[in-house]
C-alpha positions as a LaTeX table, in Angstrom:
\begin{tabular}{lrrr}
\hline
Residue & $x$ (\AA) & $y$ (\AA) & $z$ (\AA) \\
\hline
Met1 & 0.00 & 0.00 & 0.00 \\
Pro2 & 1.30 & 3.49 & $-0.76$ \\
Glu3 & 1.98 & 5.89 & 2.06 \\
Leu4 & $-1.13$ & 7.90 & 2.94 \\
Thr5 & $-0.82$ & 11.64 & 3.24 \\
Asp6 & $-3.13$ & 13.90 & 5.18 \\
Tyr7 & $-5.57$ & 15.84 & 3.06 \\
Asp8 & $-4.64$ & 19.52 & 3.31 \\
Asp9 & $-7.54$ & 21.16 & 1.45 \\
Asp10 & $-5.69$ & 21.05 & $-1.90$ \\
Pro11 & $-8.49$ & 20.30 & $-4.36$ \\
Arg12 & $-5.98$ & 19.28 & $-7.07$ \\
Ala13 & $-4.79$ & 16.31 & $-5.00$ \\
Leu14 & $-8.37$ & 15.36 & $-4.19$ \\
Phe15 & $-9.52$ & 15.57 & $-7.83$ \\
Ala16 & $-6.46$ & 13.64 & $-9.03$ \\
Thr17 & $-7.35$ & 10.86 & $-6.61$ \\
Phe18 & $-11.05$ & 10.91 & $-7.54$ \\
Ala19 & $-10.07$ & 10.74 & $-11.24$ \\
Leu20 & $-8.75$ & 7.22 & $-10.65$ \\
Phe21 & $-12.29$ & 5.96 & $-10.00$ \\
Pro22 & $-14.10$ & 5.10 & $-13.25$ \\
Ser23 & $-17.75$ & 6.02 & $-13.58$ \\
Gly24 & $-20.48$ & 6.01 & $-16.16$ \\
Val25 & $-21.72$ & 9.19 & $-17.83$ \\
Ala26 & $-25.39$ & 10.17 & $-17.85$ \\
Ala27 & $-27.37$ & 12.96 & $-19.47$ \\
Leu28 & $-30.30$ & 14.17 & $-17.37$ \\
Ser29 & $-32.66$ & 16.11 & $-19.58$ \\
Ala30 & $-36.18$ & 17.38 & $-20.09$ \\
Val31 & $-38.12$ & 19.83 & $-22.19$ \\
Val32 & $-38.72$ & 22.83 & $-19.94$ \\
Glu33 & $-41.00$ & 25.63 & $-21.17$ \\
Gly34 & $-40.52$ & 24.37 & $-24.73$ \\
Glu35 & $-36.71$ & 24.25 & $-24.58$ \\
Pro36 & $-34.44$ & 21.23 & $-24.06$ \\
Val37 & $-32.41$ & 21.36 & $-20.84$ \\
Val38 & $-29.55$ & 18.96 & $-20.08$ \\
Leu39 & $-27.10$ & 18.22 & $-17.30$ \\
Val40 & $-24.24$ & 15.76 & $-17.96$ \\
Ala41 & $-23.00$ & 13.92 & $-14.88$ \\
Ser42 & $-20.37$ & 11.34 & $-14.03$ \\
Ser43 & $-21.74$ & 11.24 & $-10.47$ \\
Phe44 & $-24.81$ & 9.21 & $-11.50$ \\
Gln45 & $-25.31$ & 6.01 & $-9.48$ \\
Val46 & $-27.79$ & 3.15 & $-9.78$ \\
Gly47 & $-28.87$ & 0.52 & $-7.28$ \\
Ile48 & $-29.66$ & 2.95 & $-4.48$ \\
Ser49 & $-32.99$ & 1.26 & $-3.75$ \\
Ala50 & $-35.28$ & $-1.26$ & $-5.45$ \\
Ala51 & $-38.40$ & $-0.44$ & $-3.42$ \\
Pro52 & $-38.98$ & 2.26 & $-4.45$ \\
Pro53 & $-36.60$ & 2.16 & $-7.41$ \\
Leu54 & $-34.14$ & 5.01 & $-6.82$ \\
Val55 & $-31.04$ & 6.33 & $-8.55$ \\
Leu56 & $-28.73$ & 9.11 & $-7.36$ \\
Val57 & $-26.84$ & 12.01 & $-8.87$ \\
Ala58 & $-24.70$ & 14.67 & $-7.19$ \\
Val59 & $-25.20$ & 18.13 & $-8.70$ \\
Gln60 & $-22.93$ & 21.14 & $-8.16$ \\
His61 & $-24.57$ & 24.14 & $-6.52$ \\
Thr62 & $-23.32$ & 26.21 & $-9.47$ \\
Ser63 & $-25.31$ & 24.19 & $-12.04$ \\
Ser64 & $-27.53$ & 26.39 & $-14.20$ \\
Ser65 & $-29.42$ & 23.37 & $-15.60$ \\
Trp66 & $-30.42$ & 21.59 & $-12.41$ \\
Pro67 & $-32.76$ & 24.31 & $-11.04$ \\
Lys68 & $-34.70$ & 24.19 & $-14.34$ \\
Leu69 & $-34.90$ & 20.39 & $-14.33$ \\
Ala70 & $-35.90$ & 20.32 & $-10.65$ \\
Ala71 & $-38.61$ & 22.94 & $-11.19$ \\
Ala72 & $-40.03$ & 20.99 & $-14.12$ \\
Ala73 & $-40.04$ & 17.80 & $-12.04$ \\
Ala74 & $-41.66$ & 19.60 & $-9.09$ \\
Ala75 & $-44.43$ & 20.72 & $-11.45$ \\
Gly76 & $-45.17$ & 17.10 & $-12.38$ \\
Gly77 & $-42.82$ & 16.63 & $-15.32$ \\
Arg78 & $-40.30$ & 13.84 & $-15.63$ \\
Ile79 & $-36.55$ & 13.84 & $-16.13$ \\
Gly80 & $-35.03$ & 11.58 & $-18.76$ \\
Val81 & $-31.78$ & 9.90 & $-17.76$ \\
Ser82 & $-29.76$ & 8.58 & $-20.71$ \\
Val83 & $-26.79$ & 6.42 & $-19.74$ \\
Leu84 & $-24.47$ & 7.50 & $-22.53$ \\
Gly85 & $-22.75$ & 5.03 & $-24.82$ \\
Glu86 & $-19.19$ & 4.96 & $-26.09$ \\
Ala87 & $-20.34$ & 6.61 & $-29.33$ \\
His88 & $-21.48$ & 9.67 & $-27.33$ \\
Asp89 & $-18.05$ & 11.03 & $-26.34$ \\
Val90 & $-18.32$ & 14.10 & $-28.61$ \\
Ala91 & $-22.02$ & 14.54 & $-27.82$ \\
Ala92 & $-21.29$ & 14.41 & $-24.08$ \\
Arg93 & $-18.80$ & 17.27 & $-24.37$ \\
Gln94 & $-21.25$ & 19.27 & $-26.47$ \\
Met95 & $-24.14$ & 18.73 & $-24.04$ \\
Ala96 & $-21.90$ & 19.64 & $-21.09$ \\
Ser97 & $-20.82$ & 22.89 & $-22.76$ \\
Arg98 & $-22.21$ & 26.16 & $-21.47$ \\
Ala99 & $-22.24$ & 27.70 & $-24.96$ \\
Gly100 & $-24.19$ & 27.11 & $-28.16$ \\
Asp101 & $-26.98$ & 24.70 & $-28.97$ \\
Arg102 & $-26.25$ & 21.79 & $-26.66$ \\
Phe103 & $-28.38$ & 19.39 & $-28.75$ \\
Ala104 & $-27.32$ & 20.45 & $-32.28$ \\
Gly105 & $-27.03$ & 17.32 & $-34.40$ \\
Ile106 & $-27.87$ & 14.99 & $-31.49$ \\
Gly107 & $-30.89$ & 12.73 & $-31.93$ \\
Thr108 & $-33.38$ & 12.85 & $-29.08$ \\
Thr109 & $-36.78$ & 11.49 & $-28.13$ \\
Thr110 & $-39.26$ & 13.25 & $-25.83$ \\
Thr111 & $-41.99$ & 11.50 & $-23.84$ \\
Pro112 & $-45.41$ & 13.04 & $-23.13$ \\
Ser113 & $-44.19$ & 13.79 & $-19.57$ \\
Gly114 & $-41.42$ & 16.05 & $-20.93$ \\
Ala115 & $-38.56$ & 13.62 & $-20.29$ \\
Leu116 & $-35.94$ & 13.96 & $-23.01$ \\
Phe117 & $-33.72$ & 11.03 & $-24.02$ \\
Val118 & $-30.54$ & 10.87 & $-26.09$ \\
Asp119 & $-30.92$ & 8.38 & $-28.93$ \\
Gly120 & $-28.46$ & 5.51 & $-29.10$ \\
Ala121 & $-27.91$ & 5.19 & $-25.35$ \\
Pro122 & $-27.48$ & 1.78 & $-23.71$ \\
Ala123 & $-30.08$ & 2.61 & $-21.03$ \\
Trp124 & $-32.84$ & 5.13 & $-20.40$ \\
Leu125 & $-34.71$ & 5.89 & $-17.19$ \\
Glu126 & $-37.76$ & 8.13 & $-16.89$ \\
Cys127 & $-37.65$ & 9.62 & $-13.40$ \\
Ser128 & $-39.37$ & 11.96 & $-10.99$ \\
Leu129 & $-37.67$ & 13.94 & $-8.25$ \\
His130 & $-37.86$ & 11.90 & $-5.04$ \\
Ser131 & $-35.74$ & 14.11 & $-2.74$ \\
Gln132 & $-32.60$ & 16.17 & $-2.53$ \\
Phe133 & $-30.36$ & 17.43 & 0.21 \\
Pro134 & $-27.20$ & 19.55 & 0.48 \\
Ala135 & $-23.83$ & 17.82 & 0.74 \\
Gly136 & $-20.90$ & 20.24 & 0.77 \\
Asp137 & $-20.67$ & 22.10 & $-2.55$ \\
His138 & $-23.19$ & 19.72 & $-4.19$ \\
Asp139 & $-26.77$ & 18.58 & $-3.74$ \\
Val140 & $-27.39$ & 14.85 & $-3.54$ \\
Val141 & $-30.48$ & 14.15 & $-5.64$ \\
Leu142 & $-32.55$ & 10.98 & $-5.48$ \\
Leu143 & $-34.68$ & 10.23 & $-8.53$ \\
Gln144 & $-37.47$ & 7.66 & $-8.60$ \\
Val145 & $-37.58$ & 5.45 & $-11.70$ \\
His146 & $-41.00$ & 5.12 & $-13.38$ \\
Ala147 & $-40.06$ & 3.62 & $-16.77$ \\
Leu148 & $-36.94$ & 2.19 & $-18.35$ \\
Gly149 & $-35.51$ & 0.94 & $-21.61$ \\
Thr150 & $-32.28$ & $-0.73$ & $-22.66$ \\
Glu151 & $-30.12$ & $-1.46$ & $-25.67$ \\
Pro152 & $-27.84$ & $-4.07$ & $-24.02$ \\
His153 & $-25.69$ & $-4.53$ & $-27.12$ \\
Leu154 & $-24.40$ & $-0.94$ & $-26.82$ \\
Glu155 & $-21.30$ & $-0.31$ & $-24.70$ \\
Pro156 & $-21.31$ & 2.49 & $-22.09$ \\
Leu157 & $-19.18$ & 5.61 & $-22.08$ \\
Val158 & $-16.82$ & 5.72 & $-19.10$ \\
Trp159 & $-15.22$ & 8.73 & $-17.37$ \\
His160 & $-11.77$ & 7.89 & $-15.98$ \\
Gly161 & $-8.54$ & 9.84 & $-15.55$ \\
Ser162 & $-10.35$ & 13.09 & $-16.43$ \\
Gly163 & $-11.27$ & 11.77 & $-19.86$ \\
Phe164 & $-13.75$ & 9.58 & $-21.71$ \\
Arg165 & $-12.91$ & 5.91 & $-22.14$ \\
Ala166 & $-14.50$ & 2.85 & $-23.68$ \\
Leu167 & $-14.74$ & $-0.50$ & $-21.96$ \\
Arg168 & $-12.76$ & $-3.27$ & $-23.56$ \\
Pro169 & $-13.25$ & $-6.94$ & $-22.71$ \\
Arg170 & $-10.38$ & $-8.76$ & $-21.09$ \\
Val171 & $-8.96$ & $-11.76$ & $-22.86$ \\
Asp172 & $-10.48$ & $-14.93$ & $-21.42$ \\
Ala173 & $-7.98$ & $-17.22$ & $-19.69$ \\
\hline
\end{tabular}
């Protein structure tokens, strides 16, 4: 085991350590007042609860998209969660950008509830806002799953080492 060093409030050391943990990438999106709104997150987690079915995402307090998505959900709308696939690396950067049309050239599908999904994703979840609470400089958000769809032959996009990666199978022994 390497020698442990005390954390001294240097966010660079913390982020460099966190970057070693691979995670999936999800787009949370909805049509809000006629406009598509999206938040791209690598903090999305599944398996939080099966009864009720809950997923989790941590959202920065500085997010400009989350308040719009939360307000739409509070008004009875749904949030579409698209677990992005390895073919979405460029689209993920575009949707995460704060400038321009975040959905230009990206295929989407909208449900009657307002949930917006990215086409070609390995998994989709239509969710409502279950609860949220502050946690440091983020809010921890629990979403309740109401509908789901999968394309199991599609590989997921992975965030690791501060960059997008694709999963590759290991050679069988």
